[in-house]
OpenMM code with the backbone's topology and positions (N, CA, C; nanometers):
from openmm import Vec3, app, unit

residues = "UNK UNK UNK UNK UNK UNK UNK UNK UNK UNK UNK UNK UNK UNK UNK UNK UNK UNK UNK UNK UNK UNK UNK UNK UNK UNK UNK UNK UNK UNK UNK UNK UNK UNK UNK UNK UNK UNK UNK UNK UNK UNK UNK UNK UNK UNK UNK UNK UNK UNK UNK UNK UNK UNK UNK UNK UNK UNK UNK UNK UNK UNK UNK UNK UNK UNK UNK UNK UNK UNK UNK".split()
positions = [
    Vec3(9.8706, 12.3044, 9.8381),
    Vec3(9.9444, 12.2288, 9.7418),
    Vec3(9.9410, 12.2988, 9.6069),
    Vec3(10.0485, 12.2951, 9.5376),
    Vec3(10.0565, 12.3573, 9.4066),
    Vec3(9.9789, 12.2747, 9.3052),
    Vec3(9.9098, 12.3419, 9.2181),
    Vec3(9.8332, 12.2737, 9.1147),
    Vec3(9.9232, 12.2436, 8.9967),
    Vec3(9.9241, 12.1186, 8.9540),
    Vec3(10.0075, 12.0821, 8.8407),
    Vec3(9.9467, 12.1302, 8.7098),
    Vec3(9.8194, 12.1731, 8.7109),
    Vec3(9.7560, 12.2229, 8.5893),
    Vec3(9.8208, 12.3532, 8.5427),
    Vec3(9.8778, 12.4313, 8.6340),
    Vec3(9.9370, 12.5600, 8.5991),
    Vec3(10.0851, 12.5493, 8.5666),
    Vec3(10.1462, 12.4358, 8.5940),
    Vec3(10.2891, 12.4213, 8.5697),
    Vec3(10.3134, 12.3330, 8.4479),
    Vec3(10.4317, 12.3465, 8.3871),
    Vec3(10.4609, 12.2659, 8.2690),
    Vec3(10.4709, 12.1170, 8.3054),
    Vec3(10.4434, 12.0313, 8.2089),
    Vec3(10.4533, 11.8877, 8.2367),
    Vec3(10.5946, 11.8491, 8.2791),
    Vec3(10.6040, 11.7542, 8.3687),
    Vec3(10.7323, 11.7021, 8.4110),
    Vec3(10.7192, 11.5515, 8.4172),
    Vec3(10.8302, 11.4844, 8.4164),
    Vec3(10.8260, 11.3389, 8.4211),
    Vec3(10.7817, 11.2948, 8.5601),
    Vec3(10.6711, 11.2245, 8.5660),
    Vec3(10.6172, 11.1789, 8.6922),
    Vec3(10.5246, 11.0612, 8.6659),
    Vec3(10.5129, 10.9751, 8.7644),
    Vec3(10.4216, 10.8621, 8.7529),
    Vec3(10.2888, 10.8966, 8.8190),
    Vec3(10.1869, 10.8251, 8.7773),
    Vec3(10.0561, 10.8345, 8.8414),
    Vec3(10.0475, 10.7188, 8.9397),
    Vec3(10.0186, 10.7517, 9.0651),
    Vec3(10.0067, 10.6501, 9.1692),
    Vec3(9.8604, 10.6238, 9.1988),
    Vec3(9.8260, 10.4984, 9.2190),
    Vec3(9.6922, 10.4610, 9.2620),
    Vec3(9.6900, 10.4598, 9.4146),
    Vec3(9.5715, 10.4495, 9.4731),
    Vec3(9.5556, 10.4653, 9.6177),
    Vec3(9.6425, 10.3679, 9.6974),
    Vec3(9.6533, 10.2429, 9.6548),
    Vec3(9.7351, 10.1479, 9.7304),
    Vec3(9.8825, 10.1877, 9.7297),
    Vec3(9.9291, 10.2428, 9.6188),
    Vec3(10.0672, 10.2909, 9.6124),
    Vec3(10.0864, 10.4129, 9.7015),
    Vec3(9.9851, 10.4994, 9.7065),
    Vec3(9.9935, 10.6181, 9.7911),
    Vec3(9.9964, 10.5777, 9.9388),
    Vec3(9.9100, 10.4842, 9.9786),
    Vec3(9.9096, 10.4415, 10.1193),
    Vec3(10.0420, 10.3766, 10.1559),
    Vec3(10.0993, 10.2977, 10.0668),
    Vec3(10.2297, 10.2361, 10.0926),
    Vec3(10.3402, 10.3416, 10.1035),
    Vec3(10.3313, 10.4441, 10.0204),
    Vec3(10.4348, 10.5478, 10.0168),
    Vec3(10.4327, 10.6356, 10.1405),
    Vec3(10.3140, 10.6791, 10.1830),
    Vec3(10.3059, 10.7756, 10.2936),
    Vec3(10.2750, 10.7129, 10.4285),
    Vec3(10.2297, 10.5881, 10.4299),
    Vec3(10.2017, 10.5219, 10.5570),
    Vec3(10.0731, 10.5645, 10.6242),
    Vec3(9.9810, 10.6208, 10.5470),
    Vec3(9.8507, 10.6609, 10.6004),
    Vec3(9.7429, 10.5697, 10.5428),
    Vec3(9.6307, 10.5613, 10.6121),
    Vec3(9.5189, 10.4819, 10.5623),
    Vec3(9.4502, 10.5549, 10.4472),
    Vec3(9.3713, 10.4799, 10.3715),
    Vec3(9.2950, 10.5400, 10.2619),
    Vec3(9.2042, 10.6512, 10.3129),
    Vec3(9.1349, 10.6239, 10.4243),
    Vec3(9.0417, 10.7251, 10.4760),
    Vec3(9.1161, 10.8508, 10.5209),
    Vec3(9.2345, 10.8350, 10.5785),
    Vec3(9.3139, 10.9517, 10.6194),
    Vec3(9.3577, 11.0333, 10.4990),
    Vec3(9.3973, 10.9657, 10.3929),
    Vec3(9.4403, 11.0353, 10.2711),
    Vec3(9.3251, 11.1168, 10.2134),
    Vec3(9.2068, 11.0550, 10.2022),
    Vec3(9.0921, 11.1281, 10.1475),
    Vec3(9.0486, 11.2412, 10.2401),
    Vec3(9.0518, 11.2172, 10.3721),
    Vec3(9.0126, 11.3217, 10.4678),
    Vec3(9.1079, 11.4397, 10.4597),
    Vec3(9.2382, 11.4143, 10.4590),
    Vec3(9.3364, 11.5223, 10.4481),
    Vec3(9.3227, 11.5962, 10.3149),
    Vec3(9.2952, 11.5223, 10.2087),
    Vec3(9.2749, 11.5850, 10.0780),
    Vec3(9.1558, 11.6785, 10.0793),
    Vec3(9.0464, 11.6357, 10.1424),
    Vec3(8.9265, 11.7209, 10.1509),
    Vec3(8.9509, 11.8454, 10.2348),
    Vec3(9.0452, 11.8372, 10.3282),
    Vec3(9.0804, 11.9522, 10.4114),
    Vec3(9.1862, 12.0411, 10.3458),
    Vec3(9.2354, 12.0000, 10.2289),
    Vec3(9.3394, 12.0752, 10.1599),
    Vec3(9.4775, 12.0526, 10.2171),
    Vec3(9.4947, 11.9453, 10.2924),
    Vec3(9.6226, 11.9168, 10.3578),
    Vec3(9.7001, 11.8032, 10.2914),
    Vec3(9.6504, 11.7534, 10.1800),
    Vec3(9.7143, 11.6451, 10.1064),
    Vec3(9.6788, 11.6636, 9.9596),
    Vec3(9.7688, 11.6262, 9.8690),
    Vec3(9.7371, 11.6413, 9.7264),
    Vec3(9.6074, 11.5695, 9.6890),
    Vec3(9.5279, 11.6341, 9.6076),
    Vec3(9.4020, 11.5747, 9.5632),
    Vec3(9.4277, 11.4819, 9.4445),
    Vec3(9.3477, 11.3777, 9.4341),
    Vec3(9.3601, 11.2895, 9.3176),
    Vec3(9.2976, 11.3541, 9.1949),
    Vec3(9.3292, 11.3000, 9.0793),
    Vec3(9.2680, 11.3455, 8.9550),
    Vec3(9.2184, 11.2238, 8.8775),
    Vec3(9.1173, 11.2455, 8.7944),
    Vec3(9.0594, 11.1368, 8.7166),
    Vec3(9.1575, 11.0871, 8.6121),
    Vec3(9.1708, 10.9539, 8.6049),
    Vec3(9.2540, 10.8936, 8.5012),
    Vec3(9.1731, 10.7960, 8.4160),
    Vec3(9.0471, 10.7813, 8.4480),
    Vec3(8.9584, 10.6930, 8.3736),
    Vec3(8.8152, 10.7186, 8.4160),
    Vec3(8.7257, 10.6364, 8.3677),
    Vec3(8.5842, 10.6553, 8.3986),
    Vec3(8.5593, 10.6497, 8.5485),
    Vec3(8.6159, 10.5501, 8.6137),
    Vec3(8.5937, 10.5375, 8.7589),
    Vec3(8.7247, 10.5223, 8.8344),
    Vec3(8.8329, 10.5715, 8.7769),
    Vec3(8.9645, 10.5583, 8.8400),
    Vec3(9.0259, 10.6961, 8.8644),
    Vec3(9.0936, 10.7082, 8.9778),
    Vec3(9.1678, 10.8302, 9.0081),
    Vec3(9.3119, 10.7934, 9.0412),
    Vec3(9.3985, 10.8928, 9.0315),
    Vec3(9.5388, 10.8731, 9.0652),
    Vec3(9.5969, 11.0002, 9.1224),
    Vec3(9.7146, 10.9871, 9.1794),
    Vec3(9.7871, 11.0997, 9.2366),
    Vec3(9.9177, 11.1165, 9.1627),
    Vec3(9.9605, 11.2399, 9.1478),
    Vec3(10.0891, 11.2711, 9.0860),
    Vec3(10.1994, 11.2352, 9.1854),
    Vec3(10.2893, 11.1476, 9.1455),
    Vec3(10.3961, 11.1019, 9.2341),
    Vec3(10.4818, 11.2181, 9.2851),
    Vec3(10.5088, 11.3156, 9.1993),
    Vec3(10.5902, 11.4302, 9.2401),
    Vec3(10.5206, 11.5114, 9.3494),
    Vec3(10.3888, 11.5243, 9.3414),
    Vec3(10.3154, 11.5968, 9.4454),
    Vec3(10.3198, 11.5218, 9.5780),
    Vec3(10.3122, 11.3892, 9.5725),
    Vec3(10.3208, 11.3079, 9.6941),
    Vec3(10.4606, 11.3207, 9.7547),
    Vec3(10.5630, 11.3138, 9.6709),
    Vec3(10.6999, 11.3283, 9.7204),
    Vec3(10.7223, 11.4656, 9.7826),
    Vec3(10.6654, 11.5697, 9.7235),
    Vec3(10.6791, 11.7035, 9.7795),
    Vec3(10.6071, 11.7140, 9.9129),
    Vec3(10.4898, 11.6516, 9.9241),
    Vec3(10.4150, 11.6504, 10.0509),
    Vec3(10.5006, 11.5854, 10.1602),
    Vec3(10.5662, 11.4747, 10.1281),
    Vec3(10.6547, 11.4079, 10.2248),
    Vec3(10.7696, 11.5008, 10.2635),
    Vec3(10.8291, 11.5667, 10.1659),
    Vec3(10.9380, 11.6609, 10.1902),
    Vec3(10.8943, 11.7728, 10.2855),
    Vec3(10.7735, 11.8261, 10.2632),
    Vec3(10.7215, 11.9314, 10.3521),
    Vec3(10.7047, 11.8797, 10.4946),
    Vec3(10.6554, 11.7566, 10.5106),
    Vec3(10.6395, 11.6986, 10.6453),
    Vec3(10.7758, 11.6862, 10.7138),
    Vec3(10.8778, 11.6467, 10.6396),
    Vec3(11.0122, 11.6355, 10.6969),
    Vec3(11.0630, 11.7723, 10.7410),
    Vec3(11.0397, 11.8754, 10.6600),
    Vec3(11.0826, 12.0104, 10.6978),
    Vec3(11.0132, 12.0554, 10.8254),
    Vec3(10.8834, 12.0292, 10.8362),
    Vec3(10.8071, 12.0669, 10.9549),
    Vec3(10.8612, 11.9955, 11.0792),
    Vec3(10.9061, 11.8739, 11.0629),
    Vec3(10.9563, 11.7958, 11.1777),
    Vec3(11.0848, 11.8553, 11.2334),
    Vec3(11.1599, 11.9264, 11.1488),
    Vec3(11.2873, 11.9826, 11.1938),
    Vec3(11.2746, 12.1273, 11.2372),
    Vec3(11.1561, 12.1836, 11.2353),
    Vec3(11.1384, 12.3234, 11.2789),
    Vec3(11.0546, 12.3343, 11.4025),
] * unit.nanometer
topology = app.Topology()
chain = topology.addChain("A")
for resn in residues:
    res = topology.addResidue(resn, chain)
    for name in ("N", "CA", "C"):
        topology.addAtom(name, app.Element.getBySymbol(name[0]), res)
């Protein structure tokens, strides 16, 4: 996954875990497991004990899965 730290800011929302599970249809544990394996975007800290995901990175991950399904 591309790191957003190296790219210029773009308009995107921060998604919390429940929004991510609703968007991709995976369980929380699957999302964290795939993230630890480098197969899903990693969350970033947005507060003392809160993390979030970049919506654009999640959308790109979905796009990549769709491309893989057609090849």
